[in-house]
PDB file of N, CA, C and O in Angstrom:
ATOM      1  N   MET A   1     -19.816 -19.668   6.694  1.00  0.00           N
ATOM      2  CA  MET A   1     -20.147 -19.469   8.094  1.00  0.00           C
ATOM      3  C   MET A   1     -18.780 -18.876   8.537  1.00  0.00           C
ATOM      4  O   MET A   1     -17.791 -19.276   7.922  1.00  0.00           O
ATOM      5  N   LEU A   2     -18.625 -18.044   9.448  1.00  0.00           N
ATOM      6  CA  LEU A   2     -17.422 -17.374  10.061  1.00  0.00           C
ATOM      7  C   LEU A   2     -16.822 -18.424  11.138  1.00  0.00           C
ATOM      8  O   LEU A   2     -17.477 -19.039  11.979  1.00  0.00           O
ATOM      9  N   GLU A   3     -15.679 -18.475  10.959  1.00  0.00           N
ATOM     10  CA  GLU A   3     -14.652 -19.058  11.764  1.00  0.00           C
ATOM     11  C   GLU A   3     -13.542 -18.338  12.291  1.00  0.00           C
ATOM     12  O   GLU A   3     -12.598 -18.010  11.573  1.00  0.00           O
ATOM     13  N   LEU A   4     -13.603 -18.067  13.531  1.00  0.00           N
ATOM     14  CA  LEU A   4     -12.662 -17.011  13.894  1.00  0.00           C
ATOM     15  C   LEU A   4     -11.833 -17.562  14.872  1.00  0.00           C
ATOM     16  O   LEU A   4     -12.344 -18.310  15.705  1.00  0.00           O
ATOM     17  N   GLU A   5     -10.342 -17.256  14.921  1.00  0.00           N
ATOM     18  CA  GLU A   5      -9.404 -17.567  15.742  1.00  0.00           C
ATOM     19  C   GLU A   5      -9.231 -16.660  16.850  1.00  0.00           C
ATOM     20  O   GLU A   5      -9.572 -15.491  16.673  1.00  0.00           O
ATOM     21  N   LYS A   6      -8.758 -17.008  17.958  1.00  0.00           N
ATOM     22  CA  LYS A   6      -8.412 -16.305  19.244  1.00  0.00           C
ATOM     23  C   LYS A   6      -6.979 -16.258  19.568  1.00  0.00           C
ATOM     24  O   LYS A   6      -6.328 -17.279  19.345  1.00  0.00           O
ATOM     25  N   GLY A   7      -6.374 -15.202  20.071  1.00  0.00           N
ATOM     26  CA  GLY A   7      -5.174 -15.481  20.590  1.00  0.00           C
ATOM     27  C   GLY A   7      -3.935 -15.441  19.711  1.00  0.00           C
ATOM     28  O   GLY A   7      -3.025 -16.258  19.855  1.00  0.00           O
ATOM     29  N   TYR A   8      -3.918 -14.518  18.837  1.00  0.00           N
ATOM     30  CA  TYR A   8      -2.638 -14.427  17.816  1.00  0.00           C
ATOM     31  C   TYR A   8      -2.182 -13.013  17.732  1.00  0.00           C
ATOM     32  O   TYR A   8      -2.950 -12.053  17.786  1.00  0.00           O
ATOM     33  N   PRO A   9      -0.790 -12.930  17.587  1.00  0.00           N
ATOM     34  CA  PRO A   9      -0.024 -11.736  17.414  1.00  0.00           C
ATOM     35  C   PRO A   9      -0.651 -10.862  16.636  1.00  0.00           C
ATOM     36  O   PRO A   9      -1.170 -11.390  15.653  1.00  0.00           O
ATOM     37  N   SER A  10      -0.811  -9.532  16.739  1.00  0.00           N
ATOM     38  CA  SER A  10      -1.420  -8.582  16.043  1.00  0.00           C
ATOM     39  C   SER A  10      -0.650  -7.282  16.127  1.00  0.00           C
ATOM     40  O   SER A  10       0.098  -7.046  17.076  1.00  0.00           O
ATOM     41  N   VAL A  11      -0.837  -6.463  15.148  1.00  0.00           N
ATOM     42  CA  VAL A  11      -0.344  -5.050  15.081  1.00  0.00           C
ATOM     43  C   VAL A  11      -1.607  -4.125  14.752  1.00  0.00           C
ATOM     44  O   VAL A  11      -2.560  -4.600  14.135  1.00  0.00           O
ATOM     45  N   ASN A  12      -1.595  -2.861  15.156  1.00  0.00           N
ATOM     46  CA  ASN A  12      -2.474  -1.979  14.848  1.00  0.00           C
ATOM     47  C   ASN A  12      -2.131  -1.152  13.473  1.00  0.00           C
ATOM     48  O   ASN A  12      -1.009  -0.672  13.312  1.00  0.00           O
ATOM     49  N   LYS A  13      -3.090  -1.026  12.567  1.00  0.00           N
ATOM     50  CA  LYS A  13      -2.984  -0.223  11.214  1.00  0.00           C
ATOM     51  C   LYS A  13      -4.334   0.389  11.010  1.00  0.00           C
ATOM     52  O   LYS A  13      -5.388  -0.139  11.365  1.00  0.00           O
ATOM     53  N   THR A  14      -4.216   1.572  10.396  1.00  0.00           N
ATOM     54  CA  THR A  14      -5.379   2.154   9.964  1.00  0.00           C
ATOM     55  C   THR A  14      -5.786   1.986   8.446  1.00  0.00           C
ATOM     56  O   THR A  14      -4.922   1.880   7.576  1.00  0.00           O
ATOM     57  N   PHE A  15      -6.647   1.973   8.267  1.00  0.00           N
ATOM     58  CA  PHE A  15      -7.357   1.854   6.808  1.00  0.00           C
ATOM     59  C   PHE A  15      -8.492   2.768   6.295  1.00  0.00           C
ATOM     60  O   PHE A  15      -9.520   2.879   6.964  1.00  0.00           O
ATOM     61  N   ARG A  16      -8.365   3.299   5.354  1.00  0.00           N
ATOM     62  CA  ARG A  16      -9.739   4.187   4.822  1.00  0.00           C
ATOM     63  C   ARG A  16     -10.619   3.137   4.062  1.00  0.00           C
ATOM     64  O   ARG A  16     -10.226   2.620   3.016  1.00  0.00           O
ATOM     65  N   ILE A  17     -11.702   2.874   4.575  1.00  0.00           N
ATOM     66  CA  ILE A  17     -12.673   1.872   4.001  1.00  0.00           C
ATOM     67  C   ILE A  17     -13.931   2.773   3.742  1.00  0.00           C
ATOM     68  O   ILE A  17     -14.373   3.638   4.498  1.00  0.00           O
ATOM     69  N   PRO A  18     -14.442   2.371   2.449  1.00  0.00           N
ATOM     70  CA  PRO A  18     -15.768   3.160   1.951  1.00  0.00           C
ATOM     71  C   PRO A  18     -16.872   2.738   2.907  1.00  0.00           C
ATOM     72  O   PRO A  18     -16.984   1.632   3.435  1.00  0.00           O
ATOM     73  N   VAL A  19     -17.700   3.831   3.053  1.00  0.00           N
ATOM     74  CA  VAL A  19     -18.817   3.594   4.025  1.00  0.00           C
ATOM     75  C   VAL A  19     -19.845   2.521   3.729  1.00  0.00           C
ATOM     76  O   VAL A  19     -20.307   1.816   4.626  1.00  0.00           O
ATOM     77  N   HIS A  20     -20.217   2.402   2.375  1.00  0.00           N
ATOM     78  CA  HIS A  20     -20.992   1.206   2.182  1.00  0.00           C
ATOM     79  C   HIS A  20     -20.354  -0.063   2.594  1.00  0.00           C
ATOM     80  O   HIS A  20     -21.105  -0.996   2.880  1.00  0.00           O
ATOM     81  N   VAL A  21     -19.042  -0.234   2.665  1.00  0.00           N
ATOM     82  CA  VAL A  21     -18.322  -1.498   2.809  1.00  0.00           C
ATOM     83  C   VAL A  21     -18.468  -1.615   4.421  1.00  0.00           C
ATOM     84  O   VAL A  21     -18.759  -2.689   4.946  1.00  0.00           O
ATOM     85  N   VAL A  22     -18.256  -0.493   5.128  1.00  0.00           N
ATOM     86  CA  VAL A  22     -18.228  -0.588   6.640  1.00  0.00           C
ATOM     87  C   VAL A  22     -19.747  -1.062   6.897  1.00  0.00           C
ATOM     88  O   VAL A  22     -19.893  -2.009   7.669  1.00  0.00           O
ATOM     89  N   ASP A  23     -20.758  -0.545   6.379  1.00  0.00           N
ATOM     90  CA  ASP A  23     -22.130  -0.829   6.676  1.00  0.00           C
ATOM     91  C   ASP A  23     -22.264  -2.447   6.597  1.00  0.00           C
ATOM     92  O   ASP A  23     -22.686  -3.115   7.541  1.00  0.00           O
ATOM     93  N   GLN A  24     -21.890  -2.940   5.472  1.00  0.00           N
ATOM     94  CA  GLN A  24     -21.872  -4.445   5.319  1.00  0.00           C
ATOM     95  C   GLN A  24     -21.074  -5.365   6.301  1.00  0.00           C
ATOM     96  O   GLN A  24     -21.382  -6.463   6.764  1.00  0.00           O
ATOM     97  N   LEU A  25     -20.129  -4.714   6.456  1.00  0.00           N
ATOM     98  CA  LEU A  25     -19.217  -5.462   7.610  1.00  0.00           C
ATOM     99  C   LEU A  25     -19.780  -5.435   8.971  1.00  0.00           C
ATOM    100  O   LEU A  25     -19.579  -6.400   9.708  1.00  0.00           O
ATOM    101  N   GLU A  26     -20.567  -4.275   9.435  1.00  0.00           N
ATOM    102  CA  GLU A  26     -21.392  -4.038  10.644  1.00  0.00           C
ATOM    103  C   GLU A  26     -22.614  -5.068  10.526  1.00  0.00           C
ATOM    104  O   GLU A  26     -22.941  -5.814  11.449  1.00  0.00           O
ATOM    105  N   LYS A  27     -23.141  -5.027   9.493  1.00  0.00           N
ATOM    106  CA  LYS A  27     -24.262  -5.931   9.241  1.00  0.00           C
ATOM    107  C   LYS A  27     -24.139  -7.321   9.580  1.00  0.00           C
ATOM    108  O   LYS A  27     -24.944  -7.916  10.297  1.00  0.00           O
ATOM    109  N   LEU A  28     -22.960  -7.905   8.972  1.00  0.00           N
ATOM    110  CA  LEU A  28     -22.605  -9.179   9.028  1.00  0.00           C
ATOM    111  C   LEU A  28     -22.157  -9.584  10.560  1.00  0.00           C
ATOM    112  O   LEU A  28     -22.510 -10.637  11.090  1.00  0.00           O
ATOM    113  N   ALA A  29     -21.347  -8.618  11.177  1.00  0.00           N
ATOM    114  CA  ALA A  29     -20.885  -8.627  12.358  1.00  0.00           C
ATOM    115  C   ALA A  29     -22.097  -8.941  13.491  1.00  0.00           C
ATOM    116  O   ALA A  29     -21.985  -9.719  14.438  1.00  0.00           O
ATOM    117  N   GLY A  30     -23.151  -8.224  13.187  1.00  0.00           N
ATOM    118  CA  GLY A  30     -24.363  -8.313  13.953  1.00  0.00           C
ATOM    119  C   GLY A  30     -25.084  -9.682  13.822  1.00  0.00           C
ATOM    120  O   GLY A  30     -25.594 -10.275  14.773  1.00  0.00           O
ATOM    121  N   GLU A  31     -25.070 -10.102  12.579  1.00  0.00           N
ATOM    122  CA  GLU A  31     -25.750 -11.237  12.387  1.00  0.00           C
ATOM    123  C   GLU A  31     -25.244 -12.447  13.087  1.00  0.00           C
ATOM    124  O   GLU A  31     -25.982 -13.298  13.585  1.00  0.00           O
ATOM    125  N   TYR A  32     -23.544 -12.486  13.102  1.00  0.00           N
ATOM    126  CA  TYR A  32     -22.942 -13.351  13.882  1.00  0.00           C
ATOM    127  C   TYR A  32     -22.519 -13.083  15.231  1.00  0.00           C
ATOM    128  O   TYR A  32     -21.767 -13.810  15.880  1.00  0.00           O
ATOM    129  N   ASN A  33     -23.052 -11.974  15.634  1.00  0.00           N
ATOM    130  CA  ASN A  33     -22.814 -11.508  17.196  1.00  0.00           C
ATOM    131  C   ASN A  33     -21.352 -11.454  17.436  1.00  0.00           C
ATOM    132  O   ASN A  33     -20.948 -11.948  18.488  1.00  0.00           O
ATOM    133  N   THR A  34     -20.524 -10.942  16.639  1.00  0.00           N
ATOM    134  CA  THR A  34     -18.840 -10.927  16.717  1.00  0.00           C
ATOM    135  C   THR A  34     -18.786  -9.291  16.479  1.00  0.00           C
ATOM    136  O   THR A  34     -19.674  -8.501  16.159  1.00  0.00           O
ATOM    137  N   SER A  35     -17.545  -9.128  16.733  1.00  0.00           N
ATOM    138  CA  SER A  35     -16.905  -7.642  16.400  1.00  0.00           C
ATOM    139  C   SER A  35     -16.532  -7.603  14.711  1.00  0.00           C
ATOM    140  O   SER A  35     -16.208  -8.599  14.064  1.00  0.00           O
ATOM    141  N   VAL A  36     -16.643  -6.385  14.235  1.00  0.00           N
ATOM    142  CA  VAL A  36     -16.419  -5.982  13.048  1.00  0.00           C
ATOM    143  C   VAL A  36     -14.889  -6.238  12.713  1.00  0.00           C
ATOM    144  O   VAL A  36     -14.586  -6.556  11.563  1.00  0.00           O
ATOM    145  N   ASN A  37     -13.990  -6.116  13.626  1.00  0.00           N
ATOM    146  CA  ASN A  37     -12.542  -6.437  13.514  1.00  0.00           C
ATOM    147  C   ASN A  37     -12.476  -8.091  13.167  1.00  0.00           C
ATOM    148  O   ASN A  37     -11.640  -8.508  12.366  1.00  0.00           O
ATOM    149  N   LYS A  38     -13.239  -8.815  13.704  1.00  0.00           N
ATOM    150  CA  LYS A  38     -13.060 -10.432  13.392  1.00  0.00           C
ATOM    151  C   LYS A  38     -13.509 -10.611  12.176  1.00  0.00           C
ATOM    152  O   LYS A  38     -12.925 -11.440  11.479  1.00  0.00           O
ATOM    153  N   VAL A  39     -14.692  -9.851  11.612  1.00  0.00           N
ATOM    154  CA  VAL A  39     -15.212 -10.142  10.333  1.00  0.00           C
ATOM    155  C   VAL A  39     -14.103  -9.595   9.493  1.00  0.00           C
ATOM    156  O   VAL A  39     -13.764 -10.397   8.623  1.00  0.00           O
ATOM    157  N   VAL A  40     -13.426  -8.456   9.489  1.00  0.00           N
ATOM    158  CA  VAL A  40     -12.520  -7.817   8.609  1.00  0.00           C
ATOM    159  C   VAL A  40     -11.468  -9.076   8.438  1.00  0.00           C
ATOM    160  O   VAL A  40     -11.289  -9.677   7.379  1.00  0.00           O
ATOM    161  N   ILE A  41     -10.942  -9.300   9.435  1.00  0.00           N
ATOM    162  CA  ILE A  41      -9.797 -10.499   9.487  1.00  0.00           C
ATOM    163  C   ILE A  41     -10.188 -11.618   8.806  1.00  0.00           C
ATOM    164  O   ILE A  41      -9.436 -11.965   7.896  1.00  0.00           O
ATOM    165  N   GLN A  42     -11.142 -12.257   9.002  1.00  0.00           N
ATOM    166  CA  GLN A  42     -11.794 -13.389   8.107  1.00  0.00           C
ATOM    167  C   GLN A  42     -11.824 -13.203   6.664  1.00  0.00           C
ATOM    168  O   GLN A  42     -11.410 -14.033   5.854  1.00  0.00           O
ATOM    169  N   CYS A  43     -12.365 -12.004   6.368  1.00  0.00           N
ATOM    170  CA  CYS A  43     -12.810 -11.594   5.002  1.00  0.00           C
ATOM    171  C   CYS A  43     -11.141 -11.419   4.323  1.00  0.00           C
ATOM    172  O   CYS A  43     -10.779 -11.934   3.265  1.00  0.00           O
ATOM    173  N   LEU A  44     -10.458 -10.740   5.043  1.00  0.00           N
ATOM    174  CA  LEU A  44      -8.949 -10.538   4.406  1.00  0.00           C
ATOM    175  C   LEU A  44      -8.221 -11.735   4.239  1.00  0.00           C
ATOM    176  O   LEU A  44      -7.563 -11.963   3.224  1.00  0.00           O
ATOM    177  N   GLU A  45      -8.336 -12.682   5.412  1.00  0.00           N
ATOM    178  CA  GLU A  45      -7.565 -14.003   5.082  1.00  0.00           C
ATOM    179  C   GLU A  45      -8.252 -14.745   3.898  1.00  0.00           C
ATOM    180  O   GLU A  45      -7.573 -15.205   2.980  1.00  0.00           O
ATOM    181  N   TYR A  46      -9.473 -14.845   3.928  1.00  0.00           N
ATOM    182  CA  TYR A  46     -10.113 -15.557   2.662  1.00  0.00           C
ATOM    183  C   TYR A  46      -9.599 -15.016   1.341  1.00  0.00           C
ATOM    184  O   TYR A  46      -9.304 -15.718   0.374  1.00  0.00           O
ATOM    185  N   SER A  47      -9.531 -13.843   1.395  1.00  0.00           N
ATOM    186  CA  SER A  47      -9.090 -13.060  -0.110  1.00  0.00           C
ATOM    187  C   SER A  47      -7.763 -13.340  -0.223  1.00  0.00           C
ATOM    188  O   SER A  47      -7.293 -13.516  -1.347  1.00  0.00           O
ATOM    189  N   LEU A  48      -7.024 -13.416   0.822  1.00  0.00           N
ATOM    190  CA  LEU A  48      -5.431 -13.742   0.224  1.00  0.00           C
ATOM    191  C   LEU A  48      -5.211 -15.159   0.017  1.00  0.00           C
ATOM    192  O   LEU A  48      -4.186 -15.506  -0.570  1.00  0.00           O
ATOM    193  N   GLU A  49      -6.150 -16.130   0.476  1.00  0.00           N
ATOM    194  CA  GLU A  49      -5.897 -17.457   0.112  1.00  0.00           C
ATOM    195  C   GLU A  49      -6.527 -17.682  -1.146  1.00  0.00           C
ATOM    196  O   GLU A  49      -6.129 -18.638  -1.811  1.00  0.00           O
ATOM    197  N   ASN A  50      -7.488 -16.925  -1.604  1.00  0.00           N
ATOM    198  CA  ASN A  50      -8.182 -17.167  -3.023  1.00  0.00           C
ATOM    199  C   ASN A  50      -7.948 -16.255  -3.728  1.00  0.00           C
ATOM    200  O   ASN A  50      -8.906 -15.952  -4.438  1.00  0.00           O
ATOM    201  N   ILE A  51      -6.846 -15.504  -3.888  1.00  0.00           N
ATOM    202  CA  ILE A  51      -6.727 -14.520  -4.909  1.00  0.00           C
ATOM    203  C   ILE A  51      -6.139 -15.248  -6.269  1.00  0.00           C
ATOM    204  O   ILE A  51      -5.432 -16.256  -6.282  1.00  0.00           O
ATOM    205  N   ALA A  52      -6.544 -14.587  -7.272  1.00  0.00           N
ATOM    206  CA  ALA A  52      -5.942 -15.434  -8.363  1.00  0.00           C
ATOM    207  C   ALA A  52      -4.633 -15.036  -8.669  1.00  0.00           C
ATOM    208  O   ALA A  52      -4.409 -13.838  -8.498  1.00  0.00           O
ATOM    209  N   PRO A  53      -3.627 -15.795  -9.115  1.00  0.00           N
ATOM    210  CA  PRO A  53      -2.168 -15.383  -9.298  1.00  0.00           C
ATOM    211  C   PRO A  53      -2.059 -14.265 -10.623  1.00  0.00           C
ATOM    212  O   PRO A  53      -2.616 -14.582 -11.673  1.00  0.00           O
ATOM    213  N   SER A  54      -1.465 -13.205 -10.548  1.00  0.00           N
ATOM    214  CA  SER A  54      -1.497 -12.226 -11.371  1.00  0.00           C
ATOM    215  C   SER A  54      -0.639 -12.771 -12.666  1.00  0.00           C
ATOM    216  O   SER A  54       0.347 -13.491 -12.507  1.00  0.00           O
ATOM    217  N   GLU A  55      -1.045 -12.413 -13.792  1.00  0.00           N
ATOM    218  CA  GLU A  55      -0.127 -12.968 -15.054  1.00  0.00           C
ATOM    219  C   GLU A  55       1.160 -12.182 -15.254  1.00  0.00           C
ATOM    220  O   GLU A  55       2.160 -12.650 -15.798  1.00  0.00           O
ATOM    221  N   ASN A  56       1.048 -10.907 -14.752  1.00  0.00           N
ATOM    222  CA  ASN A  56       2.249 -10.183 -14.614  1.00  0.00           C
ATOM    223  C   ASN A  56       3.259 -10.194 -13.532  1.00  0.00           C
ATOM    224  O   ASN A  56       4.174  -9.384 -13.385  1.00  0.00           O
ATOM    225  N   LYS A  57       3.006 -11.101 -12.878  1.00  0.00           N
ATOM    226  CA  LYS A  57       3.995 -11.566 -11.614  1.00  0.00           C
ATOM    227  C   LYS A  57       5.168 -12.134 -12.214  1.00  0.00           C
ATOM    228  O   LYS A  57       5.189 -12.910 -13.169  1.00  0.00           O
ATOM    229  N   LYS A  58       6.152 -11.672 -11.561  1.00  0.00           N
ATOM    230  CA  LYS A  58       7.579 -12.285 -12.192  1.00  0.00           C
ATOM    231  C   LYS A  58       8.073 -13.187 -11.178  1.00  0.00           C
ATOM    232  O   LYS A  58       9.126 -13.799 -11.357  1.00  0.00           O
TER     233      LYS A  58
END
C-alpha cells in the first residue's frame, strides 16, 4: 500500500523514463487516486532502502 508524506523540501530534476514504465506509474497513481510524482517518490525511496550492497563497493 502506498504511504505518502507531505511537506518536505524538494528540488526539480528531469529524468528520461521509458514509456512502458510511465504507463505503469500512471496506472498505479490512478488506482490510488494520487499523483505520478508521489508514486515515483515512494518507488525510489523503497528501492534505495532495499538495494543490495554491491560486492565491488569499497
